[in-house]
C-alpha positions as CSV (number, residue, x, y, z in Angstrom):
1,X,7.5,-12.1,20.4
2,X,6.7,-10.1,17.2
3,X,8.4,-6.7,16.9
4,X,7.1,-4.4,14.2
5,X,8.7,-1.0,14.0
6,X,8.1,-0.1,10.3
7,X,5.0,-1.2,8.5
8,X,4.5,-0.4,4.8
9,X,1.1,-0.4,3.2
10,X,1.1,-0.5,-0.6
11,X,-1.9,1.2,-2.3
12,X,-3.3,1.6,-5.7
13,X,-6.3,3.4,-4.3
14,X,-8.7,0.4,-4.9
15,X,-11.1,-1.1,-2.5
16,X,-8.6,-3.9,-1.5
17,X,-6.0,-1.3,-0.9
18,X,-8.5,0.6,1.4
19,X,-8.9,-2.6,3.4
20,X,-5.1,-3.0,3.6
21,X,-4.7,0.6,4.8
22,X,-7.3,-0.1,7.6
23,X,-5.4,-3.2,8.6
24,X,-2.0,-1.6,8.4
25,X,-3.2,1.4,10.5
26,X,-4.5,-0.9,13.2
27,X,-1.3,-2.9,13.3
28,X,0.8,0.3,13.4
29,X,-1.3,1.6,16.3
30,X,-1.1,-1.8,18.1
31,X,2.6,-2.1,17.8
32,X,3.5,1.6,18.1
33,X,5.1,1.3,14.6
34,X,5.6,3.8,11.9
35,X,3.2,3.5,9.0
36,X,4.5,4.1,5.5
37,X,1.8,4.4,2.8
38,X,3.4,3.7,-0.5
39,X,2.1,4.3,-4.0
40,X,3.9,3.5,-7.3
41,X,2.7,6.2,-9.7
42,X,2.7,5.2,-13.3
43,X,5.3,7.0,-15.4
44,X,3.0,8.9,-17.7
45,X,5.8,10.0,-20.0
46,X,6.8,6.4,-20.7
47,X,3.2,5.7,-21.8
48,X,2.9,8.9,-23.9
49,X,4.8,7.8,-27.0
50,X,3.1,8.5,-30.3
51,X,3.5,6.7,-33.6
52,X,6.8,8.6,-34.4
53,X,8.3,8.0,-30.9
54,X,7.6,11.5,-29.6
55,X,6.4,12.2,-26.1
56,X,3.2,14.2,-26.0
57,X,2.9,14.7,-22.2
58,X,3.9,17.7,-20.3
59,X,6.4,17.0,-17.5
60,X,4.1,19.0,-15.1
61,X,1.4,16.4,-15.6
62,X,3.6,13.8,-13.9
63,X,4.2,16.1,-11.0
64,X,0.5,16.9,-10.7
65,X,-0.3,13.2,-10.8
66,X,2.1,12.5,-7.9
67,X,0.9,15.4,-5.9
68,X,-2.7,14.1,-6.3
69,X,-1.5,10.7,-5.0
70,X,0.1,12.4,-1.9
71,X,-3.2,14.3,-1.2
72,X,-5.2,11.1,-1.6
73,X,-2.9,9.2,0.9
74,X,-3.1,12.1,3.3
75,X,-6.9,12.1,3.1
76,X,-7.0,8.3,3.8
77,X,-4.6,8.4,6.8
78,X,-5.2,11.7,8.4
79,X,-4.5,11.8,12.2
80,X,-1.8,9.1,12.1
81,X,1.1,10.2,14.4
82,X,3.9,8.1,12.9
83,X,3.0,8.1,9.3
84,X,4.8,9.0,6.1
85,X,3.6,8.9,2.5
86,X,5.8,7.8,-0.3
87,X,5.0,8.2,-4.0
88,X,7.5,6.9,-6.5
89,X,7.4,6.9,-10.3
90,X,7.6,3.4,-11.7
91,X,5.9,1.2,-14.3
92,X,6.9,-1.9,-12.2
93,X,5.0,-1.5,-8.9
94,X,6.1,-4.8,-7.4
95,X,9.8,-4.0,-7.9
96,X,9.3,-0.5,-6.6
97,X,7.6,-1.8,-3.4
98,X,10.3,-4.4,-2.8
99,X,13.2,-2.0,-3.4
100,X,11.7,0.6,-1.1
101,X,11.0,-2.0,1.6
102,X,14.6,-3.2,1.4
103,X,16.1,0.3,1.6
104,X,13.8,1.6,4.4
105,X,14.1,-1.5,6.7
106,X,10.4,-2.4,6.5
107,X,9.4,-5.1,8.9
108,X,6.0,-6.0,7.3
109,X,4.3,-5.1,4.0
110,X,0.5,-5.0,3.9
111,X,-1.3,-4.9,0.6
112,X,-4.6,-5.7,-0.9
113,X,-5.2,-8.3,-3.5
114,X,-7.9,-8.3,-6.1
115,X,-8.5,-12.0,-6.2
116,X,-8.7,-12.3,-10.0
117,X,-9.6,-15.5,-11.7
118,X,-7.0,-17.9,-13.2
119,X,-7.2,-16.5,-16.7
120,X,-7.0,-12.9,-15.7
121,X,-4.1,-13.8,-13.4
122,X,-2.3,-15.6,-16.2
123,X,-2.7,-12.7,-18.6
124,X,-2.0,-9.8,-16.2
125,X,0.0,-11.4,-13.4
126,X,-0.3,-10.2,-9.8
127,X,1.7,-7.4,-8.1
128,X,0.9,-9.0,-4.7
129,X,2.3,-12.3,-5.8
130,X,5.5,-10.8,-7.1
131,X,5.9,-8.9,-3.9
132,X,5.3,-12.0,-1.8
133,X,8.0,-13.9,-3.8
134,X,10.7,-11.2,-3.7
135,X,10.1,-9.1,-0.5
136,X,12.8,-9.0,2.2
137,X,10.2,-9.3,5.0
138,X,6.8,-10.9,5.6
139,X,3.8,-9.8,3.4
140,X,0.2,-9.7,4.6
141,X,-2.3,-9.7,1.8
142,X,-5.8,-8.5,2.4
143,X,-8.7,-9.6,0.3
144,X,-11.6,-7.3,0.3
145,X,-14.6,-7.6,1.1
146,X,-14.4,-11.2,1.9
147,X,-13.7,-10.9,5.6
148,X,-13.5,-7.8,7.8
149,X,-11.4,-8.3,10.9
150,X,-10.6,-4.7,11.7
151,X,-13.2,-3.4,14.1
152,X,-14.4,0.2,14.1
153,X,-12.4,2.4,16.5
154,X,-15.0,2.6,19.2
155,X,-15.6,-1.1,19.3
156,X,-11.8,-1.8,19.2
157,X,-11.1,0.5,22.2
158,X,-13.9,-1.1,24.1
159,X,-12.8,-4.6,23.4
160,X,-9.1,-3.7,24.3
161,X,-10.2,-2.3,27.6
162,X,-12.3,-5.4,28.3
163,X,-9.5,-7.7,27.4
164,X,-7.1,-5.8,29.7
165,X,-9.6,-6.0,32.5
166,X,-9.7,-9.8,32.2
């Protein structure tokens, strides 16, 4: 038997992340699990160095960026009963995801993958690949739009009722 109590969906607000959120939401509803939507916000100050080593960014900009991420998560997952949103500041999203999963006792990580080609993957690497290699729990990667397996809510409820009747 599979027991999932805590599911983490990592998002960068891309189309593959939207597919991962849909999948994570359905898994959380099916298992009665808590859904954590996680975003690693870039550290704007670390990127704001000028030629002389001075930081040109206002500290309020980072706070506004993180608040916007929280609002975007809330808009994507409104109505979820057992849902929390987590936004951390990190320029290493894979490490941030794995560290949070370890600390929070996450049972499953769901994340989208962009499916880049070999050259792009070699040059940029893959957050999903690093998470898969280092995560303390199973990782489900969702490639979008290759295959949709999450049904719309109305069809899902109808199919569930039909399966229970059989």
